[in-house]
C-alpha positions as protocol buffer text, in pm:
chain_id: "A"
residue {
  index: 1
  type: MET
  ca { x: -8630 y: -33917 z: -3915 }
}
residue {
  index: 2
  type: ASN
  ca { x: -9000 y: -33943 z: -3855 }
}
residue {
  index: 3
  type: HIS
  ca { x: -9238 y: -33777 z: -4096 }
}
residue {
  index: 4
  type: MET
  ca { x: -9621 y: -33693 z: -4016 }
}
residue {
  index: 5
  type: GLU
  ca { x: -9898 y: -33805 z: -4284 }
}
residue {
  index: 6
  type: ILE
  ca { x: -10225 y: -33615 z: -4220 }
}
residue {
  index: 7
  type: SER
  ca { x: -10546 y: -33766 z: -4353 }
}
residue {
  index: 8
  type: THR
  ca { x: -10853 y: -33526 z: -4401 }
}
residue {
  index: 9
  type: SER
  ca { x: -11202 y: -33689 z: -4458 }
}
residue {
  index: 10
  type: THR
  ca { x: -11439 y: -33461 z: -4645 }
}
residue {
  index: 11
  type: THR
  ca { x: -11759 y: -33691 z: -4632 }
}
residue {
  index: 12
  type: ALA
  ca { x: -12062 y: -33498 z: -4611 }
}
residue {
  index: 13
  type: ALA
  ca { x: -11844 y: -33180 z: -4595 }
}
residue {
  index: 14
  type: THR
  ca { x: -11959 y: -32830 z: -4654 }
}
residue {
  index: 15
  type: PRO
  ca { x: -11778 y: -32626 z: -4939 }
}
residue {
  index: 16
  type: LEU
  ca { x: -11605 y: -32432 z: -4706 }
}
residue {
  index: 17
  type: GLN
  ca { x: -11488 y: -32735 z: -4504 }
}
residue {
  index: 18
  type: LYS
  ca { x: -11380 y: -32915 z: -4832 }
}
residue {
  index: 19
  type: ARG
  ca { x: -11174 y: -32568 z: -4928 }
}
residue {
  index: 20
  type: PHE
  ca { x: -10995 y: -32589 z: -4582 }
}
residue {
  index: 21
  type: GLY
  ca { x: -10939 y: -32955 z: -4647 }
}
residue {
  index: 22
  type: LEU
  ca { x: -10755 y: -32880 z: -4961 }
}
residue {
  index: 23
  type: ALA
  ca { x: -10571 y: -32609 z: -4832 }
}
residue {
  index: 24
  type: THR
  ca { x: -10443 y: -32813 z: -4531 }
}
residue {
  index: 25
  type: ALA
  ca { x: -10343 y: -33075 z: -4764 }
}
residue {
  index: 26
  type: ILE
  ca { x: -10151 y: -32841 z: -4972 }
}
residue {
  index: 27
  type: VAL
  ca { x: -9970 y: -32667 z: -4656 }
}
residue {
  index: 28
  type: VAL
  ca { x: -9863 y: -33018 z: -4533 }
}
residue {
  index: 29
  type: SER
  ca { x: -9740 y: -33107 z: -4879 }
}
residue {
  index: 30
  type: ALA
  ca { x: -9563 y: -32780 z: -4909 }
}
residue {
  index: 31
  type: THR
  ca { x: -9409 y: -32834 z: -4570 }
}
residue {
  index: 32
  type: VAL
  ca { x: -9294 y: -33163 z: -4630 }
}
residue {
  index: 33
  type: LEU
  ca { x: -9162 y: -33090 z: -4982 }
}
residue {
  index: 34
  type: MET
  ca { x: -8957 y: -32750 z: -4861 }
}
residue {
  index: 35
  type: SER
  ca { x: -8802 y: -32958 z: -4543 }
}
residue {
  index: 36
  type: ALA
  ca { x: -8687 y: -33218 z: -4784 }
}
residue {
  index: 37
  type: PRO
  ca { x: -8310 y: -33227 z: -4853 }
}
residue {
  index: 38
  type: TYR
  ca { x: -8266 y: -33150 z: -5223 }
}
residue {
  index: 39
  type: ALA
  ca { x: -8203 y: -33486 z: -5376 }
}
residue {
  index: 40
  type: SER
  ca { x: -8124 y: -33322 z: -5735 }
}
residue {
  index: 41
  type: ALA
  ca { x: -7812 y: -33115 z: -5612 }
}
residue {
  index: 42
  type: GLU
  ca { x: -7526 y: -33166 z: -5850 }
}
residue {
  index: 43
  type: THR
  ca { x: -7318 y: -33359 z: -5591 }
}
residue {
  index: 44
  type: GLU
  ca { x: -7589 y: -33582 z: -5512 }
}
residue {
  index: 45
  type: ALA
  ca { x: -7638 y: -33680 z: -5893 }
}
residue {
  index: 46
  type: THR
  ca { x: -7405 y: -33948 z: -5915 }
}
residue {
  index: 47
  type: SER
  ca { x: -7547 y: -34140 z: -5596 }
}
residue {
  index: 48
  type: PRO
  ca { x: -7875 y: -34059 z: -5535 }
}
residue {
  index: 49
  type: LYS
  ca { x: -8049 y: -34161 z: -5191 }
}
residue {
  index: 50
  type: PRO
  ca { x: -8398 y: -34159 z: -5096 }
}
residue {
  index: 51
  type: VAL
  ca { x: -8540 y: -33874 z: -4957 }
}
residue {
  index: 52
  type: VAL
  ca { x: -8798 y: -34009 z: -4739 }
}
residue {
  index: 53
  type: THR
  ca { x: -8773 y: -34325 z: -4564 }
}
residue {
  index: 54
  type: ASP
  ca { x: -8964 y: -34504 z: -4276 }
}
residue {
  index: 55
  type: VAL
  ca { x: -9270 y: -34309 z: -4303 }
}
residue {
  index: 56
  type: LYS
  ca { x: -9476 y: -34307 z: -3988 }
}
residue {
  index: 57
  type: THR
  ca { x: -9827 y: -34151 z: -3940 }
}
residue {
  index: 58
  type: LEU
  ca { x: -9759 y: -33930 z: -3619 }
}
residue {
  index: 59
  type: ALA
  ca { x: -10111 y: -33776 z: -3601 }
}
residue {
  index: 60
  type: SER
  ca { x: -10453 y: -33804 z: -3809 }
}
residue {
  index: 61
  type: PHE
  ca { x: -10696 y: -33504 z: -3821 }
}
residue {
  index: 62
  type: ASP
  ca { x: -11066 y: -33566 z: -3926 }
}
residue {
  index: 63
  type: PHE
  ca { x: -11211 y: -33218 z: -4050 }
}
residue {
  index: 64
  type: THR
  ca { x: -11573 y: -33368 z: -4043 }
}
residue {
  index: 65
  type: ALA
  ca { x: -11516 y: -33422 z: -3679 }
}
residue {
  index: 66
  type: GLY
  ca { x: -11388 y: -33070 z: -3630 }
}
residue {
  index: 67
  type: ASP
  ca { x: -10993 y: -33111 z: -3673 }
}
residue {
  index: 68
  type: SER
  ca { x: -10847 y: -32815 z: -3872 }
}
residue {
  index: 69
  type: PRO
  ca { x: -10487 y: -32827 z: -3847 }
}
residue {
  index: 70
  type: GLU
  ca { x: -10353 y: -32521 z: -4037 }
}
residue {
  index: 71
  type: ASN
  ca { x: -9989 y: -32461 z: -3977 }
}
residue {
  index: 72
  type: ILE
  ca { x: -9709 y: -32707 z: -3852 }
}
residue {
  index: 73
  type: THR
  ca { x: -9354 y: -32623 z: -3687 }
}
residue {
  index: 74
  type: ALA
  ca { x: -9122 y: -32875 z: -3631 }
}
residue {
  index: 75
  type: ASN
  ca { x: -8943 y: -32827 z: -3311 }
}
residue {
  index: 76
  type: PRO
  ca { x: -8569 y: -32938 z: -3172 }
}
residue {
  index: 77
  type: ASP
  ca { x: -8697 y: -33250 z: -2985 }
}
residue {
  index: 78
  type: ASN
  ca { x: -8884 y: -33351 z: -3282 }
}
residue {
  index: 79
  type: SER
  ca { x: -9209 y: -33267 z: -3160 }
}
residue {
  index: 80
  type: LEU
  ca { x: -9452 y: -33044 z: -3362 }
}
residue {
  index: 81
  type: THR
  ca { x: -9636 y: -32736 z: -3298 }
}
residue {
  index: 82
  type: VAL
  ca { x: -9947 y: -32751 z: -3515 }
}
residue {
  index: 83
  type: SER
  ca { x: -10209 y: -32442 z: -3519 }
}
residue {
  index: 84
  type: MET
  ca { x: -10552 y: -32547 z: -3523 }
}
residue {
  index: 85
  type: LEU
  ca { x: -10799 y: -32317 z: -3728 }
}
residue {
  index: 86
  type: GLY
  ca { x: -11107 y: -32332 z: -3497 }
}
residue {
  index: 87
  type: SER
  ca { x: -11359 y: -32120 z: -3636 }
}
residue {
  index: 88
  type: VAL
  ca { x: -11437 y: -32286 z: -3954 }
}
residue {
  index: 89
  type: ALA
  ca { x: -11479 y: -32608 z: -3771 }
}
residue {
  index: 90
  type: GLY
  ca { x: -11694 y: -32471 z: -3493 }
}
residue {
  index: 91
  type: LYS
  ca { x: -11424 y: -32498 z: -3230 }
}
residue {
  index: 92
  type: ARG
  ca { x: -11193 y: -32291 z: -3041 }
}
residue {
  index: 93
  type: PRO
  ca { x: -10856 y: -32245 z: -3219 }
}
residue {
  index: 94
  type: ALA
  ca { x: -10578 y: -32388 z: -3051 }
}
residue {
  index: 95
  type: LEU
  ca { x: -10184 y: -32486 z: -3055 }
}
residue {
  index: 96
  type: VAL
  ca { x: -10143 y: -32810 z: -3014 }
}
residue {
  index: 97
  type: ARG
  ca { x: -9785 y: -32986 z: -2935 }
}
residue {
  index: 98
  type: ILE
  ca { x: -9763 y: -33348 z: -3069 }
}
residue {
  index: 99
  type: ASP
  ca { x: -9470 y: -33510 z: -2943 }
}
residue {
  index: 100
  type: PRO
  ca { x: -9292 y: -33777 z: -3107 }
}
residue {
  index: 101
  type: SER
  ca { x: -9500 y: -34059 z: -2997 }
}
residue {
  index: 102
  type: GLY
  ca { x: -9802 y: -33898 z: -3147 }
}
residue {
  index: 103
  type: ARG
  ca { x: -9949 y: -33778 z: -2767 }
}
residue {
  index: 104
  type: SER
  ca { x: -10089 y: -33438 z: -2841 }
}
residue {
  index: 105
  type: LYS
  ca { x: -10179 y: -33146 z: -2581 }
}
residue {
  index: 106
  type: VAL
  ca { x: -10332 y: -32812 z: -2627 }
}
residue {
  index: 107
  type: ILE
  ca { x: -10051 y: -32557 z: -2513 }
}
residue {
  index: 108
  type: VAL
  ca { x: -10269 y: -32248 z: -2562 }
}
residue {
  index: 109
  type: ALA
  ca { x: -10677 y: -32206 z: -2663 }
}
residue {
  index: 110
  type: GLY
  ca { x: -10815 y: -31911 z: -2798 }
}
residue {
  index: 111
  type: GLN
  ca { x: -11181 y: -31785 z: -2792 }
}
residue {
  index: 112
  type: GLN
  ca { x: -11456 y: -31925 z: -2970 }
}
residue {
  index: 113
  type: GLY
  ca { x: -11476 y: -31730 z: -3325 }
}
residue {
  index: 114
  type: ASP
  ca { x: -11142 y: -31690 z: -3353 }
}
residue {
  index: 115
  type: THR
  ca { x: -10884 y: -31853 z: -3617 }
}
residue {
  index: 116
  type: PHE
  ca { x: -10528 y: -31946 z: -3527 }
}
residue {
  index: 117
  type: THR
  ca { x: -10351 y: -31904 z: -3875 }
}
residue {
  index: 118
  type: GLY
  ca { x: -10001 y: -31961 z: -3840 }
}
residue {
  index: 119
  type: ASN
  ca { x: -9703 y: -32027 z: -3571 }
}
residue {
  index: 120
  type: THR
  ca { x: -9321 y: -32045 z: -3573 }
}
residue {
  index: 121
  type: ARG
  ca { x: -9061 y: -32087 z: -3306 }
}
residue {
  index: 122
  type: ASP
  ca { x: -8716 y: -31908 z: -3213 }
}
residue {
  index: 123
  type: ARG
  ca { x: -8411 y: -32047 z: -3067 }
}
residue {
  index: 124
  type: LYS
  ca { x: -8530 y: -31971 z: -2743 }
}
residue {
  index: 125
  type: GLY
  ca { x: -8840 y: -32184 z: -2775 }
}
residue {
  index: 126
  type: VAL
  ca { x: -9072 y: -31881 z: -2785 }
}
residue {
  index: 127
  type: ILE
  ca { x: -9387 y: -31985 z: -3007 }
}
residue {
  index: 128
  type: TYR
  ca { x: -9491 y: -31677 z: -3212 }
}
residue {
  index: 129
  type: TYR
  ca { x: -9880 y: -31734 z: -3375 }
}
residue {
  index: 130
  type: ASN
  ca { x: -10114 y: -31528 z: -3557 }
}
residue {
  index: 131
  type: VAL
  ca { x: -10490 y: -31463 z: -3444 }
}
residue {
  index: 132
  type: ALA
  ca { x: -10756 y: -31372 z: -3674 }
}
residue {
  index: 133
  type: SER
  ca { x: -11017 y: -31207 z: -3484 }
}
residue {
  index: 134
  type: SER
  ca { x: -11339 y: -30951 z: -3508 }
}
residue {
  index: 135
  type: ASP
  ca { x: -11235 y: -30840 z: -3216 }
}
residue {
  index: 136
  type: ALA
  ca { x: -10933 y: -30558 z: -3226 }
}
residue {
  index: 137
  type: SER
  ca { x: -10812 y: -30686 z: -2880 }
}
residue {
  index: 138
  type: ARG
  ca { x: -10747 y: -31016 z: -2982 }
}
residue {
  index: 139
  type: ALA
  ca { x: -10655 y: -30952 z: -3385 }
}
residue {
  index: 140
  type: GLY
  ca { x: -10270 y: -31008 z: -3399 }
}
residue {
  index: 141
  type: VAL
  ca { x: -9939 y: -31181 z: -3335 }
}
residue {
  index: 142
  type: TRP
  ca { x: -9908 y: -31336 z: -3029 }
}
residue {
  index: 143
  type: LYS
  ca { x: -9592 y: -31458 z: -2821 }
}
residue {
  index: 144
  type: LEU
  ca { x: -9587 y: -31754 z: -2592 }
}
residue {
  index: 145
  type: PRO
  ca { x: -9274 y: -31772 z: -2389 }
}
residue {
  index: 146
  type: PRO
  ca { x: -9167 y: -32162 z: -2261 }
}
residue {
  index: 147
  type: GLY
  ca { x: -9412 y: -32200 z: -1927 }
}
residue {
  index: 148
  type: GLY
  ca { x: -9521 y: -31856 z: -1975 }
}
residue {
  index: 149
  type: THR
  ca { x: -9858 y: -31650 z: -2065 }
}
residue {
  index: 150
  type: PRO
  ca { x: -9926 y: -31579 z: -2403 }
}
residue {
  index: 151
  type: ARG
  ca { x: -9925 y: -31199 z: -2485 }
}
residue {
  index: 152
  type: ARG
  ca { x: -9978 y: -30980 z: -2810 }
}
residue {
  index: 153
  type: VAL
  ca { x: -9684 y: -30828 z: -2971 }
}
residue {
  index: 154
  type: ALA
  ca { x: -9874 y: -30667 z: -3286 }
}
residue {
  index: 155
  type: ALA
  ca { x: -10196 y: -30579 z: -3340 }
}
residue {
  index: 156
  type: LEU
  ca { x: -10341 y: -30649 z: -3659 }
}
residue {
  index: 157
  type: PRO
  ca { x: -10676 y: -30544 z: -3842 }
}
residue {
  index: 158
  type: THR
  ca { x: -10994 y: -30734 z: -3770 }
}
residue {
  index: 159
  type: ASP
  ca { x: -11065 y: -30736 z: -4162 }
}
residue {
  index: 160
  type: GLY
  ca { x: -10738 y: -30946 z: -4231 }
}
residue {
  index: 161
  type: LEU
  ca { x: -10634 y: -31312 z: -4277 }
}
residue {
  index: 162
  type: PRO
  ca { x: -10278 y: -31335 z: -4146 }
}
residue {
  index: 163
  type: ASN
  ca { x: -10140 y: -31671 z: -4285 }
}
residue {
  index: 164
  type: GLY
  ca { x: -9824 y: -31808 z: -4202 }
}
residue {
  index: 165
  type: LEU
  ca { x: -9533 y: -31703 z: -4013 }
}
residue {
  index: 166
  type: ALA
  ca { x: -9155 y: -31711 z: -4001 }
}
residue {
  index: 167
  type: LEU
  ca { x: -8878 y: -31566 z: -3828 }
}
residue {
  index: 168
  type: ASP
  ca { x: -8575 y: -31420 z: -4022 }
}
residue {
  index: 169
  type: PRO
  ca { x: -8234 y: -31619 z: -4000 }
}
residue {
  index: 170
  type: THR
  ca { x: -8132 y: -31382 z: -3731 }
}
residue {
  index: 171
  type: GLY
  ca { x: -8443 y: -31439 z: -3521 }
}
residue {
  index: 172
  type: ARG
  ca { x: -8511 y: -31089 z: -3473 }
}
residue {
  index: 173
  type: THR
  ca { x: -8779 y: -31019 z: -3746 }
}
residue {
  index: 174
  type: LEU
  ca { x: -9120 y: -31180 z: -3786 }
}
């Protein structure tokens, strides 16, 4: 099983960049911890097994260079979909697919000044992602079908900051 380690550099970073760098580290740590098997389960107590083995750095991000990962979704093909914030780093937000070899590809790029703050994927491969924007026509939850074009499925207020996104077990409720 491959795991991702994310390095963030805060050399000469502004206080805002430092806060977002820390938030990124927390999100990644929480993702790894929540996805790891429960090593302390009653049935495992007599025969403990390592939870994390063969750690491999799949991708590294440098916040001071404008990289700003926010949310990670693990895909069935062992690739990752990463929401890149964009605005806090002076870049356009993006959804980036990182394949198991570490190659990355932008699958959706947003508008300068907007922020992508969460993503999730349904069983059919449809990606849903949050867009925080001061433009009412862009703020909301967006849907990207495999090989399709993004479209907004829910409007959100421009003064809000949606953070994170999940589907219920039936895949019918965001």
